[in-house]
N, C-alpha and C positions, 0 to 999 in steps of 0.2 A: 334521085334526093332517098328512092327508098333503100338503095343500097350502104351510102352514105351515114342516114341515120340508125339504118341500123351497126353497122359499126361504131359508131360513136356509141348506142347504145349496148354494146357490149364490153366495150370501155368502161363504161360508166358503172356496170355493173361489176367489172372487177377492182376498180377503185372502192367501191363501197364492201369489198371484201376485204381488200387489203392495206388502204389509205386509213381509213378506220375501222380497226378489226372487227368481225363480226360480233367475237366471241368477249369482244372486251364489257366485261359488267356494267359499266354504267354509259359507253359513248357509244358500245353498238347500235346497231342502224334502230333494230328489234329489244333495247337491252333499258329503256325508258319507261316512253308513255306516262309521265307523270302529270301531264296537263290530262288526259285522258281520266286519270284514278281521280281528279277533281270532277270534272263533269259526272261522271260517276256517282259519285260520293253528294253530290247535290241532286242529283236524280234522286239515289237511296234517302236524301233528306227530305223528299219528298212525300215521300212514301211513310216514311217514320214520324213524320209529323214535328221533326228535330231545327229547329232556327240555321237559319240561312250564313246568316252574318254574324253570327255572336264568335267567332273565333276560325281557327282551323278547322277545315275537315276533311284532311286527311295530311297527315306528317303533318309538316309548318305552314302548308298552302290553305288559302283563304278562296273561298268563292267568291269570284270576281265579278259573275256574268247577272245579270237580269233573273228575277224569278223565272219571266216566260224561258227564258233557256234551260232553267234545271227543269220546269217540264218537257221541252225537248229530248233532254236526258236520259229521263224516266227510266224507257226502254233498257238503255247498259245496267238498270240497278238490278234486271233481272238475269244478271249473268254474272258469273264469276269473271273475277279478277284477269285471268287468263285467258277465257271465250270473249269478251268482251274484245279484249287488243285484237285476236286475231279478228273478229267483224270490223271492227274502226279499221284498220291496216287494211282491210280489204275493201271497204270502203270510201276511205282512203284516196287508193290507186283507182279505183272505178272511177271515183269523183272527178279526179287527175286525166284519164282518159278524155272523161265529157267533157273538160272544158278546153282541153286540145283538138280535141273533135269541132266540137260550137264555133272557136274559134277558124277553122279551118272550112267551116261552113257557110261562116258570116264571109270570110278572104272567099267567096262562089267556087270553092271546092266541089264535088261531084259527090254527091250525098250515095257515098256506095261502099260494097265491102271493105276496099281498096285504100280508101281513103280512111277507113277506121281504124285499118289495119295498119297504118303510118300513124295514124292519132296515136294509139301503142305505143308504138314505136317509141315516138317523137317524145309523149310521158317519160318512157322511160328518160329519155337524156336531162328532160324536166328534173327529174330528181336528183340533178349535183347541184340543182341552184340552192342553196342556202336554206331562202324559206322554204322550199318544198320539202327539204333533206332533214330540217327542226322541225316541218310541223308532221312529217311521220317519227323522227325521232321521239317529241317529247307527245304526239299521239294530240294535236291542234285540231282546230275545226276550221280551220282558215279557209283553206281550198273549197270546202261545200260551201263558205258563205261567198265566193270570188263566183264561184258556178252558178249560186242565185241567180247572183245582178246580171252577169252576166248573158244567161239564158233570158233572164227578162228585159232588158233592155236590146238585148239583138233582137226578140220581137217585133214585128211591123207596128207601127203607131198604135192601129187600129183593131191590135190584140187585146182579146177577152183580158181583162183585169191586170194587164199591165200595169207594171210598176206593185203587184203582189210579193215579187221576191225580193224587191229591196226591203219595203214594208218590214218583212220577217225577219230580212237577213238583221236590218238597225233594231229589231223587236231583241234580238236573241247577242248579239254584241254591237257597241251604240257606235262603234267607227263607220261604219254604213250609212248611216243617218245623213252624214255628209253630201249623198245624190241627192237627198232632198234640195238642197242649196244646188247641186245640180242640173237637176229639172228643171228651176226657176231660173237659171240662166241659161237654156237652153230653150227654154219656153213649152216647153211637154207638158200644159197645165194638168191635161187626165192623166196621166203617170203619177205626175207629183202628187194629183188629191186621192188616188188611191193609194201609192205611197204612206203619202202620209197618215193618211186613215186608218190601214190595216196595221204602223205602228203602235200609232194608237188606241188599236184594238190590240196590240198584246198588251201593251201596259195596263191596259184593262184585266186583259185575263191575268193577269201579274197578280192584280189588287182580288178578284174575284176566288183566287185560289189560295195566297199567302199576303191577307192583307198587311200584318205587323210588318213582313218582311220587306214587301213592297214598299210601305211607307219608309222603312229604314232604310231602304236600295238607293230609292228616288230624293230621300232629303238631304242622306249625306253620305251614303259609299258613294255614287256616283261621281261625286269633285276630288273622292280623296287615290288620288293618282297614285302615293306611295304603297298603296297596298299592293300595287302590279308590281312595283319594283322600284330602286331608286332609283331618282329621276336623272342622277348624272350616273347612272349606267353606261358602258358602252356599248351595253344593247338599245340602247333607249335610242332609235333612229328616224326621230321625230325631229322636228325644229328646236322644241321645248329640248331635248336631250342636248343637240347638239352647242344650244347657250349654255347649258348646265352643264358639259361637257369642259368646254370651253375657260367656264369660272372656277371648275376643279383645278384645266391645264394652269390657270390664273394665278391659281392658289387665292382667289378673292374673298377672303374669309368673313368680310363682312356681309355676304350672299349665303350663309351654311346655317343650314333649318334642321333641328332638332326633333321636328315633330316622328321624323319617319328612322333616327339615327343621324349622323354628321352626312348629312351630305348636301351638296351644293344645288339650290334651286333657286331657278330664276324669278324674279317679282312677275307679277302680269303685266306689268306696263314693256319691261323688259323682254316678255314673251310674244306681248301683240304688236309689236315693233320690228319682231323680228321674222313671224309667221304670217300676220296681214300681208306681205307684197308675194310673200311663196304662195299661198291662195289665191288672191290676184290673177298672179300667173298662170299657176296649174287654171284655175278654171276660163282665162282668155282663153289659154289653146283648147283645154277640152271644145268648150265652144265652135271656134275656129275650127277645129277636125271635124265638130257633129253637124255644121251648117255646110261645110264641103263634102258632105257623104262619108267623112270616113268613121263612122260610128264608132267600130271596135277602140281604135289608136282613142278616141274621147273618152268609151268607160273605162279604158285602161290608165288616161293621162288623169282624170276622177280620182280611181280609184288611191293613186301615187301621193296623188295631193290629201287624200284624205288622212293617207298614213301621216303623211307630214305634221297635220294639221292636228290631231290626237297627241293629246298632252304625254301619252307614253303610248308606241308603238317599238315591240320588238322586230327583232330581223323578220319571222314567220309571218307578221303582217305584210311583208310586202308579198305575198301570194301574188300579185299584178304584173311581177315580171315573166310571169310565164306567157300572157300575153304579148306585155313586150318584147319579149324572145320570138315570138312565133313571129310579129307585126316584122321584127327587122331581119330575121332570117325572109321571109317575104318579100321584103325590099332588095336583097339581095337577087334572089329571083326573077325579077318584074322590072327590073332596072340595069342599064346599063353604064352606069355613073363607074368609076375607077375607085370611087373611095367607098363604092357602098358597105363593103367588105368591115367596114370602120363602126356599123351601127350593130352587126351583132358581135364584135371582138370586144366593145364597150359593156353592152348588157351583158354577156357571159363573162369578161374581168371582175365586174363589180359583184358581179349576184353570184358566180360562181362559190361553192361552200372549201375556201379555204381550209385549211387546218395549223396546226401549230403544235409540237411538241415542247412538255418543259421537264425534261427529266429532273431535274435539279429541285422540284418542289415534290412535297407529299405525295401520296395517293388521293384520289379524290374516290368513294364509294365502293372502295375495295379496286378503281382501276391503278392498271403500274404509273398513270401521270393523269392530269391535265393536262386535256384537250380542246384550244379555242375554237371555235370553229365560225364562218363568215369574216371579214375582212375587218370588219370594224372591230375584231377581237383581238388581230393579232396583234402582239408585244410592243407597248408603248413604257415600258419601265425599263426595261433594259437595252434600248437602245440613246448614239449617242445624242447631247443636247443639241446639238446645230441642228440634227436629223428630226428631231421631237417638234420642232417648230411646224416642221410642212406634214410629219406622218401623223402627229396626232390630231391636227385639222382635220385632214384626207377622212382618218379613220372614223373620225366622229359624226363624219357630214356626208360620208360616201353614198348611200342608200337615197336620204334629198336630194344628193347631187346629182346623181342620175336624172330624178324627174326635173329639176331644173333647167337640165343640158334638153331632154325629152323638151321639154317646151317652148325653152326657148328657138330649137330647131324647129320646130313646127310653124311659131308665130315666124321666127324670119323667112320661111318661105313661103308663106301666105300666098307671094304673086306667083307661084314656079306649079304651073298646070302640071308638072311631071311627078310633082312630089303628091298628088292627091291620088 
């Protein structure tokens, strides 16, 4: 396995260099880091005592995180942009290696140098997954949050301050707050109490350091998903995004909203009708996995469900595909089922960082041509009408669909002892 993964890692590195060339001034792996600059600007805003939510903080980008998150980004403000980029990219790779290594340890691999070398090489392979590649490209924070939650909830139930990591992650980015519901469903009451208390403490810290910004965020900004992006954007891989994209595809004009430009926005009742069954399915599968001793699988399903439940989830919010991919590979290595290769093949094909060239379109940010990344970004306008009725719904729902398939598989095999 070490040899196989090492060969795959070399192939991924070659792919990074040539598929989307490193020298591309916009789409090169280390040519963007726009979100990192937003984080740095948020930290700088605290130091300079300027408003966080009065308008764009860098370029045309607004700060969409909590005041507590801005506090955690303050260290970035002490460095120039170039130095901050290097530090952040190194930190992302370190966190990715830590995440992969933690998953291996939870799966009862020996805590040895050999295992951590394997984790490092496997982490390089995981950079070919779209959520991870985009996290590196944009300088996103999601790998840190997933590592924090996985580390926290894979500790023994009696571990001191278990739940602290979940509370901090929720205080930085609201989506992890979904794990409070997961902890309630799995009756981890002590962990739930610590997580909820920590989350509340992060809110209190925000009000303490920036009361005006905190009031503005929690009273208005927290529900303004349009500040993150157009709800009907192909990049919105949540249930809300699926419904919005299908409304756009059907050209259902009565659902057009002009609040944040001309976008197709599902009404609350339509979104809830679609998202509640998905949440119920995800929580049922996660609870079942937890009760049968598959803690990492339970956490992974809960994480993917949180991305589905969020009103807006970019592709890079789905870093949960990393532990899912590791679980799929582990399934291949520990079972004799002839169909065992289907699991990693499906995970990889859905989450792989596919690309598409548009040579007939104008340059973007001095790049030769725009390049869509992620399966959900494959072209929709230039395909035959008959094919669009299959392709567009699939592209719009490919990430949530992987959660639905995973959860359904876990529930369907709940009586199969070998699946444990």
